[in-house]
C-alpha positions as CSV (number, residue, x, y, z in Angstrom):
1,X,-3.1,70.8,3.6
2,X,-5.8,69.1,1.6
3,X,-3.4,68.6,-1.3
4,X,-0.9,66.9,1.0
5,X,-3.7,64.6,2.3
6,X,-4.7,63.7,-1.2
7,X,-1.1,62.8,-2.1
8,X,-0.9,60.7,1.0
9,X,-4.0,58.8,0.1
10,X,-2.7,58.1,-3.4
11,X,0.6,56.8,-2.0
12,X,-1.2,54.5,0.4
13,X,-3.5,53.1,-2.3
14,X,-0.5,52.4,-4.5
15,X,1.3,50.6,-1.7
16,X,-1.7,48.4,-1.0
17,X,-2.0,47.6,-4.7
18,X,1.7,46.5,-4.8
19,X,1.3,44.4,-1.7
20,X,-1.8,42.7,-3.1
21,X,-0.1,42.0,-6.4
22,X,2.8,40.3,-4.6
23,X,0.4,38.3,-2.5
24,X,-1.5,37.1,-5.5
25,X,1.7,36.2,-7.2
26,X,2.7,34.0,-4.2
27,X,-0.7,32.4,-4.3
28,X,-0.3,31.5,-7.9
29,X,3.1,30.0,-7.2
30,X,1.6,27.8,-4.5
31,X,-0.9,26.4,-7.1
32,X,1.9,24.8,-9.2
33,X,5.5,25.0,-8.3
34,X,8.2,24.6,-11.0
35,X,10.6,21.9,-9.9
36,X,13.3,23.3,-12.3
37,X,13.6,26.5,-10.2
38,X,14.7,24.5,-7.1
39,X,18.5,24.5,-6.5
40,X,18.6,22.1,-3.5
41,X,20.0,18.7,-4.8
42,X,18.1,16.9,-2.0
43,X,14.7,18.4,-2.7
44,X,12.4,17.9,-5.6
45,X,9.7,20.7,-5.3
46,X,7.2,19.0,-7.5
47,X,3.6,20.3,-8.0
48,X,0.8,21.1,-5.7
49,X,-2.9,21.0,-6.3
50,X,-6.0,22.1,-4.4
51,X,-8.1,19.3,-5.9
52,X,-7.3,16.6,-3.3
53,X,-9.3,13.7,-1.8
54,X,-10.2,14.3,1.9
55,X,-9.0,12.0,4.6
56,X,-11.4,12.5,7.5
57,X,-12.2,9.0,8.9
58,X,-15.9,9.8,9.2
59,X,-16.2,9.9,5.4
60,X,-15.1,6.2,5.2
61,X,-16.4,4.4,8.3
62,X,-19.2,4.9,10.8
63,X,-19.6,2.6,13.8
64,X,-23.1,1.2,13.6
65,X,-22.4,-2.0,15.5
66,X,-24.6,-2.6,18.6
67,X,-23.0,-2.4,22.1
68,X,-23.9,-5.9,23.1
69,X,-20.6,-7.7,24.0
70,X,-19.5,-11.3,24.8
71,X,-16.2,-13.0,25.3
72,X,-15.2,-15.8,22.9
73,X,-15.1,-19.2,24.5
74,X,-12.0,-20.4,22.7
75,X,-9.6,-23.1,23.9
76,X,-6.4,-21.4,22.9
77,X,-3.1,-23.3,22.7
78,X,-3.6,-23.6,18.9
79,X,-6.6,-25.9,19.3
80,X,-7.9,-26.7,15.8
81,X,-11.5,-26.6,17.1
82,X,-11.3,-22.9,17.8
83,X,-12.2,-21.9,14.2
84,X,-15.5,-23.7,14.4
85,X,-16.3,-22.3,17.8
86,X,-15.6,-18.7,16.7
87,X,-17.6,-19.1,13.5
88,X,-20.6,-20.4,15.5
89,X,-20.4,-17.4,17.9
90,X,-20.1,-14.9,15.1
91,X,-23.1,-16.4,13.2
92,X,-25.2,-16.6,16.4
93,X,-24.5,-13.0,17.4
94,X,-25.1,-11.6,13.9
95,X,-28.4,-13.4,13.7
96,X,-29.3,-11.8,17.0
97,X,-28.7,-8.3,15.7
98,X,-24.9,-8.1,16.1
99,X,-22.4,-6.9,18.7
100,X,-18.8,-7.2,19.9
101,X,-16.9,-10.4,20.4
102,X,-13.8,-10.1,22.5
103,X,-10.9,-12.5,22.0
104,X,-8.9,-12.7,25.2
105,X,-5.2,-13.2,25.6
106,X,-3.9,-16.5,24.3
107,X,-2.5,-18.3,21.3
108,X,-5.1,-19.0,18.6
109,X,-4.6,-20.9,15.3
110,X,-7.5,-19.9,13.0
111,X,-8.6,-20.5,9.4
112,X,-11.6,-19.4,7.4
113,X,-13.2,-17.2,10.1
114,X,-16.2,-15.9,8.2
115,X,-17.3,-12.4,9.3
116,X,-20.9,-11.5,9.2
117,X,-22.9,-8.2,9.3
118,X,-22.8,-6.1,12.5
119,X,-19.9,-8.0,14.1
120,X,-16.9,-6.4,15.7
121,X,-14.0,-8.7,16.7
122,X,-11.9,-7.0,19.5
123,X,-8.6,-8.7,20.1
124,X,-6.5,-8.5,23.2
125,X,-3.0,-7.1,22.8
126,X,-1.7,-10.3,24.5
127,X,-3.5,-12.5,21.9
128,X,-1.5,-14.1,19.1
129,X,-3.3,-15.0,15.9
130,X,-1.7,-17.6,13.6
131,X,-3.0,-19.6,10.7
132,X,-4.3,-23.1,11.5
133,X,-1.9,-25.4,9.7
134,X,-3.5,-28.6,10.8
135,X,-4.5,-31.3,8.3
136,X,-3.3,-31.5,4.7
137,X,-2.2,-27.9,3.8
138,X,0.4,-28.7,1.2
139,X,0.4,-26.0,-1.5
140,X,-3.0,-24.8,-0.3
141,X,-3.8,-21.1,0.2
142,X,-5.0,-20.1,3.7
143,X,-7.0,-17.1,4.8
144,X,-7.5,-16.4,8.5
145,X,-10.3,-13.9,8.3
146,X,-12.8,-13.9,5.4
147,X,-14.8,-10.8,4.9
148,X,-17.4,-10.8,2.1
149,X,-16.2,-13.7,-0.1
150,X,-19.5,-15.6,-0.6
151,X,-22.2,-13.0,0.4
152,X,-22.6,-9.3,1.0
153,X,-22.1,-8.0,4.5
154,X,-21.9,-4.6,6.2
155,X,-20.8,-2.9,9.4
156,X,-17.9,-5.1,10.4
157,X,-14.7,-4.5,12.3
158,X,-11.6,-6.4,13.4
159,X,-9.5,-4.3,15.8
160,X,-7.4,-4.3,19.0
161,X,-9.3,-3.5,22.2
162,X,-8.4,0.2,22.1
163,X,-9.1,0.5,18.4
164,X,-7.8,4.0,17.7
165,X,-4.7,3.8,19.8
166,X,-1.5,4.3,17.8
167,X,0.8,2.8,20.5
168,X,1.9,-0.5,19.1
169,X,2.0,-2.1,22.5
170,X,-1.8,-1.9,22.5
171,X,-2.1,-3.8,19.1
172,X,-2.9,-7.5,18.8
173,X,-0.2,-9.8,17.4
174,X,-0.1,-12.2,14.5
175,X,2.5,-14.6,13.3
176,X,2.8,-16.3,9.9
177,X,5.2,-19.3,10.4
178,X,6.9,-21.3,7.7
179,X,4.9,-24.2,6.3
180,X,4.1,-26.3,3.3
181,X,1.1,-24.1,2.4
182,X,0.9,-22.2,-0.9
183,X,0.3,-18.8,0.7
184,X,-1.3,-17.1,3.7
185,X,-3.5,-14.0,4.0
186,X,-4.4,-12.5,7.4
187,X,-7.6,-11.0,6.0
188,X,-9.3,-10.8,2.6
189,X,-12.0,-8.2,1.9
190,X,-14.6,-8.7,-0.9
191,X,-18.3,-7.7,-1.0
192,X,-18.4,-5.6,2.1
193,X,-19.5,-2.1,3.0
194,X,-18.6,0.0,6.0
195,X,-15.7,-1.8,7.6
196,X,-12.6,-1.2,9.8
197,X,-9.3,-3.0,10.4
198,X,-6.8,-1.6,12.9
199,X,-4.2,-2.3,15.6
200,X,-2.1,-5.2,14.2
201,X,1.5,-6.1,14.6
202,X,2.4,-9.1,12.4
203,X,5.6,-11.1,11.9
204,X,5.7,-12.9,8.6
205,X,8.2,-15.5,7.3
206,X,8.6,-14.1,3.8
207,X,5.5,-16.0,2.8
208,X,3.6,-15.5,-0.5
209,X,0.7,-13.1,-0.6
210,X,0.2,-9.8,1.0
211,X,-1.4,-10.1,4.4
212,X,-4.3,-7.7,3.8
213,X,-6.0,-8.2,0.5
214,X,-9.0,-6.4,-1.2
215,X,-10.2,-8.5,-4.0
216,X,-13.3,-9.5,-6.0
217,X,-15.7,-11.8,-4.2
218,X,-16.5,-15.3,-5.5
219,X,-19.1,-13.8,-7.8
220,X,-16.3,-11.9,-9.7
221,X,-18.7,-9.0,-10.2
222,X,-16.9,-5.6,-10.4
223,X,-19.8,-3.9,-8.7
224,X,-19.4,-6.0,-5.6
225,X,-16.2,-4.6,-4.2
226,X,-15.1,-3.4,-0.8
227,X,-16.6,0.0,-0.2
228,X,-16.3,2.6,2.6
229,X,-13.6,1.3,4.9
230,X,-10.7,2.2,7.1
231,X,-7.4,0.2,7.4
232,X,-5.0,1.8,9.9
233,X,-2.4,1.2,12.6
234,X,-0.6,-1.7,11.0
235,X,3.0,-2.8,11.3
236,X,4.4,-5.9,9.6
237,X,7.9,-7.4,9.3
238,X,9.8,-10.1,7.3
239,X,7.8,-9.3,4.1
240,X,8.4,-11.1,0.8
241,X,9.8,-8.7,-1.9
242,X,6.9,-9.6,-4.3
243,X,4.2,-9.0,-1.8
244,X,3.7,-6.8,1.3
245,X,1.3,-5.4,3.8
246,X,-1.7,-4.4,1.6
247,X,-2.6,-5.5,-1.9
248,X,-5.5,-3.6,-3.3
249,X,-7.1,-5.2,-6.4
250,X,-10.4,-3.6,-5.7
251,X,-11.8,-0.9,-3.4
252,X,-13.9,2.3,-3.5
253,X,-13.7,5.0,-0.9
254,X,-11.0,3.4,1.3
255,X,-8.7,5.1,3.8
256,X,-5.4,3.5,4.6
257,X,-3.3,5.3,7.3
258,X,-0.3,4.6,9.5
259,X,0.7,1.5,7.6
260,X,4.3,0.3,8.1
261,X,6.3,-2.6,6.7
262,X,9.8,-4.0,6.8
263,X,10.5,-5.7,3.5
264,X,8.3,-6.0,0.4
265,X,6.0,-3.2,-0.8
266,X,3.9,-1.7,2.0
267,X,0.9,-0.7,-0.2
268,X,0.3,-2.2,-3.6
269,X,-2.5,-0.7,-5.7
270,X,-1.9,-3.3,-8.3
271,X,-4.9,-4.7,-10.1
272,X,-3.3,-7.8,-11.6
273,X,-5.7,-10.5,-10.5
274,X,-7.1,-12.3,-13.6
275,X,-10.7,-11.7,-12.6
276,X,-10.2,-7.9,-12.2
277,X,-9.1,-7.3,-15.7
278,X,-11.5,-9.3,-17.8
279,X,-13.3,-6.1,-18.6
280,X,-12.2,-2.5,-18.6
281,X,-14.3,-1.7,-15.6
282,X,-12.8,0.4,-12.8
283,X,-12.3,-1.6,-9.6
284,X,-10.3,1.0,-7.7
285,X,-11.3,4.6,-7.0
286,X,-11.3,7.2,-4.2
287,X,-8.4,5.6,-2.4
288,X,-6.7,7.8,0.3
289,X,-3.4,6.8,1.8
290,X,-1.7,8.7,4.6
291,X,1.5,8.0,6.6
292,X,3.0,4.9,4.9
293,X,6.5,3.7,5.5
294,X,8.9,1.0,4.4
295,X,12.3,-0.1,5.7
296,X,14.7,-2.5,4.1
297,X,12.2,-3.3,1.4
298,X,11.3,-2.7,-2.3
299,X,9.0,0.3,-1.9
300,X,6.4,2.0,0.3
301,X,3.9,2.6,-2.5
302,X,3.2,0.9,-5.9
303,X,0.9,1.9,-8.7
304,X,0.2,-0.8,-11.4
305,X,-3.1,-0.8,-13.3
306,X,-2.8,-4.0,-15.4
307,X,-5.2,-3.5,-18.4
308,X,-7.8,-1.5,-16.5
309,X,-8.3,2.3,-16.5
310,X,-8.5,2.8,-12.8
311,X,-9.7,5.8,-10.7
312,X,-8.1,8.2,-8.2
313,X,-5.5,7.5,-5.6
314,X,-4.3,10.2,-3.2
315,X,-1.1,9.5,-1.2
316,X,0.6,11.8,1.3
317,X,3.4,11.4,3.8
318,X,5.6,8.5,2.5
319,X,8.8,7.5,4.3
320,X,11.3,5.0,2.8
321,X,14.5,3.9,4.5
322,X,17.2,1.7,2.9
323,X,14.7,0.5,0.3
324,X,15.1,0.1,-3.5
325,X,12.7,3.0,-4.1
326,X,10.1,4.9,-2.1
327,X,7.5,4.8,-4.9
328,X,6.9,2.8,-8.0
329,X,4.7,4.0,-10.8
330,X,4.2,1.3,-13.4
331,X,2.7,1.8,-16.9
332,X,-0.3,-0.2,-17.9
333,X,0.4,-3.3,-19.9
334,X,-1.0,-6.6,-21.3
335,X,-0.1,-9.1,-18.6
336,X,-0.1,-12.9,-18.9
337,X,-3.9,-13.2,-18.6
338,X,-4.6,-14.3,-22.2
339,X,-8.4,-13.8,-21.6
340,X,-8.0,-10.3,-20.3
341,X,-9.5,-7.2,-21.9
342,X,-7.4,-5.8,-24.7
343,X,-6.5,-2.6,-22.9
344,X,-3.3,-1.4,-21.3
345,X,-4.6,0.3,-18.1
346,X,-4.0,3.7,-16.4
347,X,-4.7,5.7,-13.2
348,X,-6.8,8.9,-13.2
349,X,-4.6,11.9,-13.9
350,X,-5.9,13.6,-10.7
351,X,-4.1,11.0,-8.6
352,X,-1.5,12.5,-6.3
353,X,1.5,11.5,-4.3
354,X,3.5,13.9,-2.3
355,X,5.5,14.7,0.9
356,X,7.9,11.8,0.2
357,X,10.9,11.5,2.5
358,X,13.5,9.0,1.4
359,X,16.7,7.8,3.1
360,X,19.1,5.8,0.8
361,X,21.4,3.1,2.0
362,X,22.3,-0.5,2.1
363,X,19.6,-3.0,3.1
364,X,17.2,-2.8,0.2
365,X,15.5,-5.9,-1.3
366,X,16.7,-5.6,-4.9
367,X,15.0,-7.7,-7.6
368,X,16.7,-9.0,-10.7
369,X,14.8,-6.6,-13.0
370,X,16.4,-3.7,-11.2
371,X,20.0,-4.9,-11.5
372,X,20.3,-2.9,-14.8
373,X,20.3,0.4,-12.9
374,X,23.6,-0.5,-11.1
375,X,27.1,0.0,-12.4
376,X,28.7,-3.1,-14.0
377,X,30.8,-3.9,-10.9
378,X,27.9,-3.6,-8.5
379,X,25.7,-5.5,-10.9
380,X,28.1,-8.4,-10.9
381,X,28.1,-8.4,-7.1
382,X,24.3,-8.5,-7.0
383,X,24.1,-11.4,-9.5
384,X,26.7,-13.4,-7.5
385,X,24.9,-12.9,-4.2
386,X,22.8,-15.5,-2.4
387,X,19.1,-14.9,-2.5
388,X,17.4,-13.5,0.6
389,X,14.9,-15.8,2.5
390,X,12.2,-14.8,0.0
391,X,14.2,-16.6,-2.7
392,X,13.7,-13.7,-5.1
393,X,15.7,-10.7,-3.9
394,X,19.2,-9.9,-2.9
395,X,20.4,-7.2,-0.5
396,X,21.7,-4.0,-2.1
397,X,21.6,-0.3,-2.0
398,X,18.8,2.2,-2.8
399,X,18.5,3.2,-6.4
400,X,16.4,6.5,-6.3
401,X,13.3,8.0,-4.8
402,X,10.8,7.1,-7.5
403,X,10.7,4.5,-10.3
404,X,8.5,5.7,-13.1
405,X,7.9,4.2,-16.6
406,X,4.4,5.6,-17.0
407,X,5.0,9.3,-17.7
408,X,6.2,11.2,-20.7
409,X,9.4,12.0,-18.8
410,X,10.0,8.3,-19.0
411,X,9.6,8.4,-22.8
412,X,6.4,6.4,-22.4
413,X,4.5,6.5,-25.7
414,X,1.0,5.1,-26.2
415,X,1.0,2.1,-28.6
416,X,4.6,1.2,-28.1
417,X,5.8,1.2,-24.5
418,X,2.5,0.6,-22.8
419,X,-0.3,2.3,-20.9
420,X,1.0,5.9,-20.3
421,X,-0.5,8.2,-17.7
422,X,0.5,11.1,-15.5
423,X,-0.1,11.5,-11.9
424,X,0.6,14.6,-9.8
425,X,3.9,14.2,-8.0
426,X,4.5,16.6,-5.1
427,X,7.5,17.3,-2.9
428,X,10.2,14.7,-2.5
429,X,13.0,15.1,0.1
430,X,16.2,13.0,0.3
431,X,17.8,12.9,3.7
432,X,21.2,11.8,2.2
433,X,22.9,11.0,-1.1
434,X,23.4,7.2,-0.6
435,X,21.6,6.2,-3.8
436,X,22.8,4.4,-6.9
437,X,21.4,7.2,-9.2
438,X,21.8,10.9,-8.6
439,X,18.4,11.7,-10.0
440,X,15.1,11.6,-8.0
441,X,13.6,9.3,-10.7
442,X,14.5,6.0,-12.2
443,X,13.4,5.8,-15.8
444,X,13.9,3.0,-18.4
445,X,16.6,5.3,-19.9
446,X,18.5,5.1,-16.5
447,X,19.7,1.6,-17.5
448,X,23.5,1.2,-17.4
449,X,24.4,-0.4,-20.7
450,X,27.5,-2.2,-22.0
451,X,28.0,-4.5,-19.0
452,X,29.4,-8.0,-19.6
453,X,26.9,-10.9,-19.0
454,X,27.3,-12.6,-15.6
455,X,25.9,-16.0,-14.9
456,X,24.1,-16.6,-11.6
457,X,26.2,-19.1,-9.6
458,X,24.7,-22.5,-8.8
459,X,23.1,-23.0,-5.4
460,X,25.7,-23.2,-2.7
461,X,28.3,-21.2,-4.7
462,X,26.8,-17.8,-4.2
463,X,28.3,-15.1,-2.0
């Protein structure tokens, strides 16, 4: 009897050891999956990592603005006096310790609204914010809200009334009409700490500049950049292919979530402004991006370091529909800034992008530099097409999920092709096969060669 009990105990211990070994093997597989082992042509398994940047909002923004509240006494009806009125009310309330200024329903044309510390602008969902185009604006650049251009400020917010509501019907509205201006920005962040921007629906007119920009302030100091902020709940349409919703030249510890665009590139972490690459000093780090989408555009997400070795960017949940690519990963390079630092530029190798869902199809904004990935017949069709309203792209089909010329898989080699770097690429899922290329990735080697040269038709003779 005792002998049988002993045999039973040995059997149970062996069984537990086998189960534990299998469990540990599964855990190891979850650490880093091998994409080659996947047989589903619509799924790229990619890699996983436990070393990720956290995305809890409390890490990025804390509401420290006093509860004192007043209603802005604006004229509405696009009165050019409203900018001066609002600036005076902001300065007065900030000097008094700060508080909330509510902008009621109405149509307001504003320019150079200078935010100050401890001010929260809450904008009614029936308010429409447009740029003030009065006076001589020919070829001039216009910014509606200026946050930290000429002086440091902290604890500022521009939101809809119900600032955390994800229902677009509760968001305030903004329009960027056509005009003789050079370009328009809805808001530009500079030397600011602890800020929030949320609840915006914007209709553009394929104008130049991204509508939300994070850049160096007037001082051009790389230690005076936007720090600790949240940008969320944003939807913009009619975007220029060369721009988009957000352009991040600078930023430290910034969370961007629930950002959607139609046209252009929704989120550009592209540090190409001349002042940001005078020195090889990191201007972007600890950037977290969640739930970012693009439709009928160029891409949802763009990495492009321009001369500077930048920090970590962590991106998860990307959706692209009928766009050229879902993600662009560009190698560093020496741009046209002849005074820039002699460095190619990279992103930190711990940077991550994953959970990408891409639907291919017709409707993408295709730029001339991407024609080379199309067959000769399709390339001819693209060249002979009329430009879209942005005067830079034509409408075509999706190419692939990710365009990448920065990795070793793209045959990037330091010293020849440019600033090579690797970021962790996680799971990519295609919902269909309506892409120009069968692969998940577009590399320089994906170019279709041997096509006859086709001349762009003169204006008025395009298709």
